[in-house]
N, C-alpha and C positions, 0 to 999 in steps of 0.2 A: 505494501500500501504506500503509495507516496507520500512527503511531507505533507504537503498541501491539501491533500484531500482529509487526511489523519485531522490536520489544525483543524479545518473546517467543521469536520465531523464530531471535535470535542468542544466545540462555540455551540454548535446547534444541541449539545447534549447541556451546557453547562447555563445555556443562556433563556430566561424563559421566553415565551411570547408574548407580543405585546394585550394590556387586558379588554383590548377592543374586539380581540378575535375571539373572544367567549370562553367558557371554561370546560367546553366539551374536546375530548383528545381524540384522535383519527384514531379508528379502532383497525389496526392492521392484518388482523384475521380476516375481517371482511373484505379489506382492499387487495387480500392476496386473493380471494376469491372473485372477487370482480376482474382482477389481472386476467386470471386464469379463463374466465369465461370471453373475456374480450378477445385473447389469442386464438382459441379454440373458433370464435366467430371467424375471425381475420383467416385461421387458414382453413376454412371451410369454403369460404369465398372465394378464397385466389386458388383452390386445389377442389374443385366441384368433387363430389362422391368418393371423400375421404371423411376419415374419422379423426377427430383430434382429442387429446386429455394431457390439458398442459398441467405440470408442476409448477408448482413458484418457490423460488426460495425464501429464506426467514426473513424477517427484519428486525434487527436492533430494539428491541423493547424499551432499552432508555431514552429514543428518541419521543420528544415531546411536542407532537404537532397538531397543530389544532384539526379539527373535522372538515372534512372536504364534503360539501351536499354533492358533486360533481367531477369527480375526479377526470381527468383527462389521460388517457394513456398513448403512447407513441412508439415507434421501435426506432432506437437510432440509425443512425447509415450505416448500410454493409450488414444490420442483421438480419435473419431470418427466422421466418415461421415455422421452421421445423428444427429439431434438435436441439443442441444448448444455447442461449443467449441470455441479454439484459434488454426488459423494457422499461421504459419511462416513464415515471408519473409526473404529473406537474398538478397544483391546484393554485387556482386563482381568487383574488380576492384583498382582505385587508393583510393578511399575513400571509403572501404566497411560498409556496415551498414545493420543492422537487425531490423525487428521489429515483435509484434506477433498484429494479426486483429481478434477480436470476432468476431461470426458467428453464426445463426440460418441457418442449411439448413433442409429443410422439403422434406421429400419425399413421393410422393404418388405410389401406385401399385395394382396389384392383391392382393387378399385375400379372402377366403373361409369367407362367413357372414352367419350365419343363418337364414334361410328361416321361421321359427317358433320357438316356446320356446321349448327346448331339456332338459331330466331332466338328473341328474346325473348318471353315468354307461351306457348312452344310446352309444351304438355304429352307429354313424352318416352312413346314406346311402344318395344317391346324391339326393334324394327329400328334403332331410333335410338341404339343405345345398346349396348356390351360389358362382360362383366368380362375385367379384365385384370390382371396383375401390375404395380403401379407402386411408386415411392418415395415414403413418404409426406413431405410438406413441413410438414403440420400432424397435431394430432392425429391417429389412426387412427378416432375415435367421430367426424370430421368428414365419413369417406369413405363414403357409403352404399355398400352391396352387393346391392342391390334397389331398384328405381323404388316409391318410396313412394306411396299412392292418392292418385289427385287432385292428383298435385303439377306446377308449371308453371317451365318455367324464369324467374329472375327477370334475366336479361340475357342478349345472344348469347352463342354458345360456340364456338371453332372445330372441326375434326374433329381428334379425337386427345386431345382436352382432358380430363384427371379431371375428373369431378364431384364439389365440393362440398356440405355439405347447406345452405350458405346462400348456393351458386346457385340453390335452389328456394326456390318460393312454396309453403308447406304449408298445410295446412288445420288448428286447433287438436287438439291433442291432449289439452291440460289445460283446462278447464274452472275458472272463478272461482265461488268457494264449494263447489266439489267436493271430497270427501277424495280425498288421494294419497298415494302412497307415495315416503317422502325417501329417499333411497339416501347413505349415507356410505361412501366407499371410497378405499382409499390404501396404500398396500405394508404388507402384511399383515393385512389388516382389508376388511370390506365387511357392514355392517350397513345395514338399514333401518326406518323409523320412519312412523308415518302421520302424516299430517297434512294440513290444511284450505290450499288455492290460494289465492291471495289475487287472483290475476290469471290470463287466459286466454295458454295460448302455443301455438304452433306448436315442432316438434322443433328445438332448437338457441336458442331465445329464451331471454332470461331471465326465472326466475318465484321471486315470493316465495310462503313458505308459513307459517302459523303453526304451532308446532308444540303440543302437550297440555300445557305448562309454561307456554305465554303467549309462547316464544322466538321471533322472525321470525327465518326463514333466508332465504337466497339461494343460487340453485341454476340448474341449466339444465334443461332439458326434454329429455326422451331419446323415442327414438322410439315406445318401449314406453310411453310415460304417465307417466314418475315424473320425479322431480327429483333431478338429480344435484347433491351439494354437493361441492365438493375441500375436501381437506382438507391 
């Protein structure tokens, strides 16, 4: 823990809040429950068909924050809706405060699973795989729910193994020099803009695109032939 954060935490613990803020203190157990519900809702919206179960880390009970009727939750830049991370909480008012809650958000959902051992370079067909509900160990976007056309395996797979997009050799869905849709998505927003692809790419591969302003953006090719840019 760095020195600046330690000093700030000690100051918060030692200093009383202004009397105008009232005597009611923030119920951190209730706040953690609200935070978990918010994370699960955001994950369900971002990844349709998935089931989320969020577990929030503890809060130092020595903190004395005034009760917040409407806490505002947000994900810091680079945070993910799956796996481990930190969730920000803000409270506006006469005595505003903010803090971060650690979390583990486990996601389950459908994925293709091998029905038998499959060799490398094999082109899977319907009988080789089955759609099952699995625990996502990576982003749900990396688990295809149907076999992409003309796909081949980049490695041998054991029976019962979930298939990830990087285990497949796929034809290019983006061609260099073609116009493409560049999609910016995050917590609470989803916008797209037309750009020009600077390289060809298969789903899951890196793409560079030139926007109308001349700016170069970096993203990932989607199965729909778009470029997803993380915010």
